[in-house]
N, C-alpha and C positions, 0 to 999 in steps of 0.2 A: 229809411234806415238800410234796406237791402241794397239800394243803389250806392250808398255810401261804403257799405262793406265790400262790394264788388270792385269799387274804384280802389279801395285800400288794398285789396288782394292783388290787382294789377300793377300798382305802384310798387308793392313789396316784391312781387315776382320780377319786375323789370330791375329793381334795385339789386336783387341777387344775381341776375344775369350780366349786370354791367361789367364786372371782371373780365368777362369772356368777350368783349366788344372790340378788343384791340387786336383780333386776329387779322391777318392779311387776306387779300383778296382770293378767291375760290377759283382754282383752275379745275374745270369740269373734265374729270377722267371718264366718267360713265358715258354711255351712248345715249342716255336721256336727260333731256334738258327739262327740269321742272320750273314752272312759274306760278306765283301765287296769286289768286284772285279772292278778295273778300268782298261779298256783296249781298244785297237783300235776295235770298232765296225763300224767305218766310215773310209773313206779315202783309200788311196793306200794299206794299211797294214791291212785292216778290217779282212781279211782272218785268221789272227793269232788270234785276240780276239775271232772271232765266233768259230773257231775250238777248241780252249782251253776251251772256255765256254761249246760247245757241249759234249765234253769228260767228263768234271767235272759233267755236269748236268745228263748225262747218269747214273753216279754212285749215285749222290745225290737222284735222282728219285727213283731208285732202294731201296735205303736205306729207303726213306720215304714211299714207298709203303709196306715195310716190318715192319712198325710201327715207323721208326725212330731210334734214338740213346738214350738208356736210357730214354725213353719217350719224347724225343725232336725231333721235325723235323727240317730239315736244309733248310734255304731259301737263295739262293745266290742272293744277290742284285748286279746287274751289272749296271755300268755307263760308257757311252762312253767317252773316252779322245782323240780320233783321233790320237793317238800316239804323243800327244802334252803335254808337261810338265805341263803348266798352267792349263788346265782342269784336269789333273791328281792331282794337288794340291788341286784344288777346290773340286773335288770328295772326296779326302781323309778326308778333314775338314768336309764335309757333312756326310760321313760315321761315323765319330766319334762323332760330336756334335749333329746331328740329328738322325741318323739311329741307334746309339748305338750299332755298329757292335761287334761281339765277336772277330773278327780278320780281318786283310787284307789278300786277297787270291788271288794268280795267276794273279798279276799284269803283264802287258806285256811291256817289253822294257826297256833298259837302260837309255835313256834320260828321261824317266818318272819316273822310280823307283829312280833314283839318285837325283832328285829333290824333291822327297818326303821323303827321309831318314831324313833330318833335322827335319821334323814334328814328326817322330817317336821319336826322342831323346826328343823332347819337350812335348811329350805325355806319357813319360816313367812312370809318377805317375798313369796314366790309364791303364798301362800295355797293350798298344796296339803293337802287333807284326805283322809283314809282314810274311806270310808263303808262300813259294814255288813260288816266282816270276820267270815269263818266261824271264830269262836274266842269262848270264853266266858272267856278268862284275864283277869287283873286288870291287868297293866301299862298296856294303853291305857284302862283306866277310872280310872287314878289319876294324880296329879301326878307328874311333870310333862308327861305325854303326853296326858292326857285332853282337852286343848283341841284336838288336832289329829285326833281320831277320834270318829266317831259310830257307836254300836252299836244295832242293832236287837234282836238276841237277849238273852235272860237270861245271866247269868254262870254259870261252873262252880261258883262257891260256892253259888249259888242251886239249881242242879241237884243237886249232892251232898248239900246240906243237906236237901232234899226226899227224896231216896232214904234217907238215914240216918233221918230222922224217921219215915218209914213203916215201915222195917225194925224199928226199936226198938218202935214202936207194936204190932208184931206178934211181939214177943219175940225178935228177933234182936239180940243184944247183942255177939257177939263177931264183929266185922267186920274182914274184911282187905282190902287194896288191891293190885291188880295194875296197874301203870302203867309209861307210857313213861318212859324215863330222859332227861327234858329238862323245858324250862320248862311244857310242857303237862301232862305227868305229874304234876309237883310241884304245879301249881296245883290239879288235881283231888284230890291227896293231902291238900294243905292245907285245902282245903274240907271234905273228910271229917273230917280231925283236928279242925278247929274245932268241927263240928256234933257230933261224938263227946263232945269235952270239955264242951260245954254240958250234956250228959247224964251228966257224971262218968264218961265211958267213954274208952277209948283204942283205937287201932288194934292188933289182936291179932297181925298178921303182914302183911309186905308183901314183894313181889318185883317186880323191874322187867325190862324188856327194851329192846332197842336200837331206836331209830327206824329205820324202813325194814324191819324184820323182815317175813318172808313167811309166809303160811300153811303153807307146806312145811315150815317149821323147826319143831324140838320146843320146846314149852313144858311138857314133862313136869316138869322140875325145879322150875319155878315152882309149878306146881300142887301138887307133892309137899310144897313148903316150907309153903305156905299151909294145906294140909290137915293137915299135922303139927302147925301152930299152934292146931289146934282151932277154926278159924273156922267159924261157922255160916252166913255169907254173904260174898260177895265183891263189892266195887265195882271195876269196870274203868276205867281211864282211858287210853285207847289208840286206835289206828286199827283199821279193820275185820279186816285180815287177821291181825294179831297176836292181836287179841281173840277171833276165831274159832278160831285155833289154840289158844289157852289153854282156851277152853270144850271143844274137842275133846278136848284131852288131861286135862283134869279129870274129864270123863265117862269116859274110857278108864280112868281110876284108879278108877272106880266111885264118884266124888265127886259127890253130886246136890244140893248146897246152891244156893240161889238166887245167880244171877250177874247183877249190874245193870251196865249201860253208860250213859255219858252221850252227849248228842247227837252229839258229833264222830265217834263210831264209825262212823256210817253204817249203820243198822240193816239196810236192804235188802241191800247188799253183804256184810255179814256173815251174814246169813240165807242168801244164796245159796251162799257157801262151805260153811256147815254143812250145807245140804240136799243139796249135792252129794256131801259126805263120808257123809252118811246113806245115799244111794243105793248108794254103793260098798260100805259096811261093814255096812250093815244095823243101825246103831245110831242111837238117838234122840239128837240133839245140840241140838235146839231147844226142849226142855222146860226150865221153871223158869228162863226168862230174863226180865229186865226192861230197858227202855230208856227213859230220860228224854229227852224232846224239848222244844224251844223254840218249835215250831210246832204248831198243832192236827193231829190225825190226818187224814190224807189221806182217810179214809173218811167224813169229816164232810161229805158233799156239800150238806148244807143250807147251809153257809156260803157266802156270795156268792163270796169269793176262791177256796175250793176248787173250786166249780163252773166258774168262770173259768179256773182252772188247768188243770183236766181237758180243757177244750175246747181250750185253746191249746197244750197239750202235744201233743194229738193232731194238731192242725193243723201243729205244728212238726216232728213226725217224730223220727227218731233222730239229730238234729243234734249233731255233734261240732265242736270247735275247727277250723277249716279247715286249719290247718297241722299237726295232729296226728291221725293215723289210727290207731286202735287196733283191729286186726281181731280182737284176743282179748278185747275188751271189749263186753259185751252191755248196752246202755242198758236202764234201768227205765222202764215206762210211767209211773209215778208213783213219788215217794219224798219222805220229809221233806227231804232235801237239795235236790233240785231245787225243792221247793215254797218253801224258804227262799230260794233263788236268785230265784224268781219274785217273792216279796214283795219282796226287796231291790230288784229292778228297778221294781216298781210304785211304790215309795216314791220312788225316785230321779226317775222320771218326774213325780211330783207336785211334788217339789221344783223341777224345771226349769220347770214350768208355772207355779209362782208367781213366777218370775223375769221373766215376760212376755217383752218384747222385748231385755231387758238381761241376757244370759246371761253373767255376769261371776263369776270365782272370788272376787273380794272380797266378793261378796254372799252366798257359800254359807253361811258360818258363821250370820250373823244370819238369813237365811231359815230355815235348818233349826231354828235355836233359836226361832223363833216358831211352829212347828207345835205346835198344841194339840188334842187330841182328834180327829185325823184318822182316819176310818173307812177301813181297808185292806181291810175285808171278812171279818174273822176274829172279830168281836163283842168286840174289845178295843181301845180306842181308842189311838192312837199320839201321844204328846206328848214334846216335847224342851224344852229351857231352857238358859239360860247356865251353870247348874250341874247340868244333867241331859243327859247325852250317851248315855243308854241308854233306849230307847223302851220295851221290853217287859220285863216281870218274870214273866210267866207260864211254868210248867213243866207239861208234860204227861207221861203215862206210859203205855207200852204193853207188852204182852207178846205171845208168840206163841201164836196159836189156830187150829187147823186149817190149819197151814202159813202163815199170814198174820200180819202184826202188827195188833193190835187194841187199842183203848183200854183201859186198866187203870183202872176207876172205883173198884172195891171191893178194897183192899188185905187185906181180911180173909180172901180165899181163899187169902193167903199165910201165914195165921197158923200158927205153929209147932205 
């Protein structure tokens, strides 16, 4: 009943705001460029929002210390949505109607982003675009919403296709899926299903969990279901707390099959939970794990962007969103999530630079679509276009080695 009332309030609020949506593009006169980020800064997935924010702020702070971009400083306005679609909608309306943000930036999660997409279409006269969301789902990559979103990262379909292909190549053909019961989980489930079908195979078992589940909960039932299905490998499409709980319970059942996760899981926070459990129970939970990533491994310090990221993260310190203090959260020195936030910020700064003195929302789309083979420092050129709103297609793989995530170059070590 409470949820229904909240939904009604949001719909009513948006309806009252509709007459104001026909305003023209905003020409920024102030010296401050505000960008809006709605993300999980609380709840079971708060590590995702916090680390993405920390990576972005490390670069924005550096740029502001250097005098800004074309005389403009950048202010990242961050609101918590707890990985819940309704607050994400409310935050978006506030960003546009009250904060007059230049763009929406680094939103976290499929269930939140997909519910915000209709707002972007309604705000099209204001030239409101979402840049570089932390999700590989399909809706923002397809008609009718792809016009309003620019993605940096590869898709979940590309991540799951790569995992399936490599598992099959090493004789794992009975693949099961553990996934979050929402649009995010189904997106990864569908990518897995599609790639298996290409090899004339099917998902042999599936089990779901509720979004927002914590590590303290039991996932023994889901692990038992997939084990009884005779799966020889599992692909998990979830958030770090639930995926860590599933791995723990699968290993407690004596089930030692490879378990692979996609990039959204946040490998660093997942590993931290598992290592904490290892110390308490004396059981190894971090073996036979695979993680796909959409940015290069942070250990590749020979890459210019990684080297720069290390230096600026160190200079930035353990910075958290100012209005959210989490005494129970310990930031990571480096992680794939904060590195992605760093790259998102670096690309946004480049876009603003190309605008020169005319920082105008109406120019955002054509400026981004004109980017061709931009070198962000990861040895993969970034390009967009009128029909190309995803810059990168690369997928990288990591596995746990000596208590740390390391690049997985040779999948033959996983041969059955």
